[in-house]
Steps between C-alpha positions, in 0.01 A plus 500: 500500500627224722251297702572362846333166575227519762665231714811723536285797606303292747827364642632854547171612657504200733854582606406856593190385687706246689763763581232741617344243731845411636560870565166534676588198714810677632299744709447283808416686820713256701805637315434850636574487877553875552229766537501856368268775615488777237422833666513730201587496136461708189499369146488587135315275257641457150263405222543384141176610339234397750704213650691534826862414428659559841481699821797651677529697820644548847382430854560426867437171681591277792652157460425231759774239505580260785262685731673834449361812330715711270410798290606545138452730206444346160467551130313262271410426140219244460231385261223629730463758777584397856179404670458695823425289808249621755591569862794291612473231231826391338615351169692172475862553401841340456850623436597481135838667566565528876487859629442631146191352328182364665239318292142551625184311414181694442154418368475511124297798380225374271611139545321203646436495877811375675726573202823676602758714325849579623689827501862579581573785740849646492555586866709731710480362852478738794761470770317366811177697439146414397214701358171566682193708425384739772247781478476440127872556438780256422780500759809302593595357835766263633426142391524392868215737591288364214585142608384580858174634354462178297542285812264715708230486232546139392592604144708244313434501123745214437269273699165622371429756774429798273259681732662651809302514822408841647643718222372829648772517769773760526822395335810518721761749389298646213250701704217424259222250450585212270227442244697279263 
């Protein structure tokens, strides 16, 4: 049996620890200028024994880029489930491949407070529409109507305004009450 010197093993271990810390350092919130509001998603968890290997699924969301809302459908395959945001909260995001893949940041499940994981969403952008939730159902409306609602209710997730004012007002054009 061949023996590997301890110094070689510790050098290899050190390399992997250094690489892991460099990887962790790549997830800087400042590098994620976009915001994504996930409205709905479904997922399937894949396990190897009792360990979660990956999660894949589909969903619907809005992208906020340059002050404009835009709906999209997505598929994903990640190391953890997407963490649902409450109310109108959004996830930090950036384009990985413009108009095709968005990388989102989400809190690490079971990790230290403040620790983040990323997940790639393969997107199909909607043509000039955005999603909204009214009367407990997910609907679509023209992005311009959604933008007018954003202005009226001082909702601008790209600039930290994640809680719209007076959310119990009738939504123009949809004939329902917007709840999310």
